[in-house]
C-alpha positions as a printed NumPy array, in Angstrom:
array([[  4.551,   1.642,  -4.839],
       [  1.66 ,   2.905,  -3.201],
       [  0.605,   4.831,  -6.233],
       [  1.208,   1.605,  -8.215],
       [ -1.12 ,  -0.577,  -6.565],
       [ -3.795,   1.714,  -5.235],
       [ -7.096,   1.287,  -7.047],
       [ -5.906,  -2.042,  -8.423],
       [ -7.751,  -5.007,  -8.745],
       [ -5.884,  -8.3  ,  -6.476],
       [ -7.434, -11.29 ,  -6.76 ],
       [ -6.324, -12.801,  -3.495],
       [ -6.324, -16.987,  -3.331],
       [ -5.335, -18.87 ,  -0.63 ],
       [ -4.884, -22.541,  -0.491],
       [ -4.331, -25.473,   2.59 ],
       [ -0.559, -23.929,   3.525],
       [ -1.965, -23.082,   6.669],
       [  0.999, -21.935,   9.027],
       [  1.335, -19.732,   6.897],
       [ -2.144, -18.214,   6.637],
       [ -0.92 , -15.22 ,   9.219],
       [  1.693, -13.516,   7.197],
       [ -0.563, -14.15 ,   3.982],
       [ -2.954, -12.242,   5.784],
       [ -0.665,  -9.155,   7.324],
       [  0.459,  -9.076,   3.546],
       [ -3.284,  -8.801,   2.369],
       [ -3.422,  -5.94 ,   4.844],
       [ -0.601,  -3.448,   3.452],
       [ -1.792,  -3.993,  -0.434],
       [ -5.642,  -2.934,   1.3  ],
       [ -3.549,   0.386,   3.314],
       [ -1.894,   0.93 ,   0.221],
       [ -5.323,   1.168,  -1.801],
       [ -5.649,  -1.907,  -3.237],
       [ -9.042,  -3.93 ,  -3.905],
       [ -9.182,  -7.673,  -3.07 ],
       [-11.154,  -9.916,  -4.678],
       [-11.109, -13.548,  -1.848],
       [-10.346, -16.812,  -2.737],
       [-10.239, -19.269,  -0.089],
       [ -9.825, -23.808,  -1.855],
       [-12.294, -25.634,  -0.723],
       [ -9.508, -27.518,   1.551],
       [ -8.251, -24.258,   2.868],
       [-11.906, -22.719,   3.773],
       [-13.317, -26.125,   5.248],
       [-10.478, -26.716,   7.64 ],
       [ -9.836, -26.424,  10.52 ],
       [ -6.495, -26.373,  12.444],
       [ -4.173, -25.463,  15.476],
       [ -3.296, -22.314,  12.999],
       [ -6.985, -21.01 ,  13.196],
       [-10.389, -22.459,  12.793],
       [-12.1  , -22.802,   8.973],
       [-14.321, -19.561,  10.373],
       [-12.128, -17.363,  11.914],
       [ -9.842, -18.249,   8.66 ],
       [-12.401, -17.164,   6.356],
       [-13.675, -14.448,   8.739],
       [-10.453, -12.362,   8.547],
       [ -9.828, -12.727,   5.347],
       [-13.527, -11.572,   4.516],
       [-13.144,  -8.441,   7.368],
       [ -9.453,  -7.803,   5.506],
       [-10.77 ,  -7.8  ,   1.82 ],
       [-14.389,  -6.478,   2.582],
       [-16.566,  -9.213,   0.778],
       [-17.955, -12.44 ,   0.753],
       [-14.836, -14.625,   0.341],
       [-15.308, -16.686,  -3.099],
       [-15.229, -20.685,  -2.275],
       [-16.475, -22.534,  -4.994],
       [-15.882, -22.993,  -8.767],
       [-18.782, -21.389,  -9.84 ],
       [-18.373, -18.389,  -7.966],
       [-14.857, -18.185,  -8.952],
       [-15.958, -18.766, -12.956],
       [-16.365, -15.658, -13.879],
       [-13.368, -13.969, -12.431],
       [-12.275, -13.917, -16.263],
       [-15.739, -13.156, -17.895],
       [-16.124, -10.68 , -15.904],
       [-12.979,  -8.842, -15.821],
       [-12.896,  -8.464, -11.922],
       [ -8.798,  -9.068, -11.23 ],
       [ -5.637,  -6.808, -12.992],
       [ -4.035,  -9.802, -11.476],
       [ -4.153, -12.69 ,  -9.106],
       [ -2.203, -13.478,  -6.66 ],
       [ -2.381, -17.493,  -4.527],
       [ -0.225, -17.015,  -1.293],
       [ -0.187, -19.277,   0.228],
       [  0.138, -21.514,  -3.   ],
       [  1.301, -25.312,  -1.964],
       [  2.898, -27.547,  -4.02 ],
       [ -0.525, -29.565,  -4.461],
       [ -2.372, -26.166,  -6.528],
       [  1.651, -25.72 ,  -8.146],
       [  0.941, -28.923,  -9.903],
       [ -2.489, -28.258, -10.62 ],
       [ -2.052, -25.112, -12.728],
       [  0.961, -26.733, -14.583],
       [ -1.064, -29.322, -15.575],
       [ -3.756, -27.101, -16.178],
       [ -6.066, -28.991, -13.438],
       [ -8.919, -27.228, -12.977],
       [-10.811, -28.138,  -9.283],
       [-10.659, -26.065,  -6.739],
       [-12.104, -21.848,  -6.343],
       [ -8.706, -21.126,  -6.324],
       [ -7.123, -23.238,  -9.674],
       [-10.739, -21.656, -11.019],
       [-10.132, -18.733, -10.147],
       [ -6.632, -18.368, -11.926],
       [ -7.47 , -20.144, -14.688],
       [-10.302, -17.809, -15.276],
       [ -8.47 , -14.885, -14.782],
       [ -5.394, -16.005, -17.387],
       [ -7.583, -15.988, -19.919],
       [ -7.234, -12.657, -20.938],
       [ -3.444, -12.581, -20.388],
       [ -2.793, -10.954, -16.864],
       [  0.063, -11.784, -14.361],
       [ -0.207, -14.711, -11.651],
       [  1.943, -14.571,  -8.866],
       [  2.514, -17.684,  -6.276],
       [  3.608, -17.184,  -2.774],
       [  4.641, -20.774,  -2.86 ],
       [  4.878, -22.635,   0.723],
       [  5.865, -26.509,   0.462],
       [  8.013, -28.812,   2.168],
       [  8.847, -30.791,  -1.05 ],
       [  9.733, -28.195,  -3.738],
       [ 13.175, -29.398,  -4.083],
       [ 11.617, -32.976,  -4.334],
       [  9.039, -34.056,  -6.734],
       [  7.347, -30.655,  -6.94 ],
       [ 10.494, -29.257,  -8.254],
       [  9.253, -29.931, -11.745],
       [  6.211, -28.102, -11.203],
       [  7.138, -25.116,  -9.925],
       [ 10.203, -25.586, -12.765],
       [  7.336, -25.72 , -16.029],
       [  5.469, -22.842, -14.123],
       [  8.888, -21.068, -14.364],
       [  8.665, -20.949, -18.204],
       [  5.154, -19.561, -18.619],
       [  4.398, -17.195, -19.557],
       [  2.143, -14.422, -17.408],
       [  3.556, -16.92 , -14.081],
       [  5.438, -14.444, -11.218],
       [  7.027, -15.603,  -7.702],
       [  7.504, -14.   ,  -5.023],
       [ 10.921, -15.112,  -3.99 ],
       [ 11.576, -17.484,  -1.791],
       [ 13.864, -18.655,   1.383],
       [ 14.909, -22.199,   2.28 ],
       [ 13.646, -22.038,   5.326],
       [ 15.342, -24.93 ,   6.983],
       [ 17.521, -25.857,   4.784],
       [ 19.223, -28.395,   7.924],
       [ 15.932, -30.224,   8.603],
       [ 14.35 , -29.579,   5.723],
       [ 16.22 , -29.653,   3.179],
       [ 13.854, -29.36 ,   0.342],
       [ 11.588, -26.708,   1.794],
       [ 10.725, -23.254,  -0.28 ],
       [  8.547, -21.029,   1.114],
       [  7.662, -17.186,  -0.1  ],
       [  9.336, -14.207,   1.894],
       [  5.654, -12.718,   2.397],
       [  7.604,  -9.336,   3.108],
       [  8.184,  -9.03 ,  -0.682],
       [  4.66 , -10.038,  -2.2  ],
       [  3.605,  -6.34 ,  -2.244],
       [  6.702,  -5.772,  -4.592],
       [  6.545,  -9.274,  -6.528],
       [  3.004,  -7.514,  -7.322],
       [  4.585,  -4.135,  -8.531],
       [  6.965,  -5.741, -10.193],
       [  4.511,  -8.556, -12.324],
       [  3.111,  -5.807, -13.293],
       [  5.726,  -4.681, -14.826],
       [  6.351,  -8.034, -17.042],
       [  9.583,  -8.579, -14.699],
       [ 10.451, -11.457, -11.824],
       [ 12.058,  -9.999,  -8.848],
       [ 15.433, -11.686,  -8.212],
       [ 16.998, -13.438,  -6.706],
       [ 14.298, -15.965,  -6.759],
       [ 15.47 , -18.42 ,  -4.139],
       [ 17.658, -17.06 ,  -0.498],
       [ 19.408, -19.122,   1.292],
       [ 18.121, -16.955,   4.128],
       [ 16.011, -14.285,   4.34 ],
       [ 16.809, -10.899,   2.503],
       [ 17.731,  -7.521,   4.519]])
């Protein structure tokens, strides 16, 4: 895998599932260890809201340090990604149900949705790491729509607490590098949904 990812230009975007940030940062570090170049993006909310999972500045600084460059946090800064051919693949990790709904409806009103739209103009792959408590309720139709869109791929998901949160799905972040590698070959990793974390 390391040879496939070496030198790969990955747009690496975070949206506001703050409890998933730690796992996303860990995978970003692994991608960098494999030799990938990261173009970091955060939605405006992800970049500005402080929670018990870290302050806004701490999260920005963490992603900035991993990528070794400034984080894109505005629509205008994200727009040149496609025209300037800055990315080979785009990763949204975590991808909230709100962002998935916007992508399914071609709504472009955040730095992340603009980054994806701009990247897609050349027909390049996008990998989504879903993290949402209502993935199997109201958000299911949007995720299903994206399953059927060309160029969209998913990090396999886990029903993380099917007794207390029966509609929740969260990406198995440890599979993110493999999902990126597969997407580059036009392949969706399967199974897409696990009932428990894969061994």
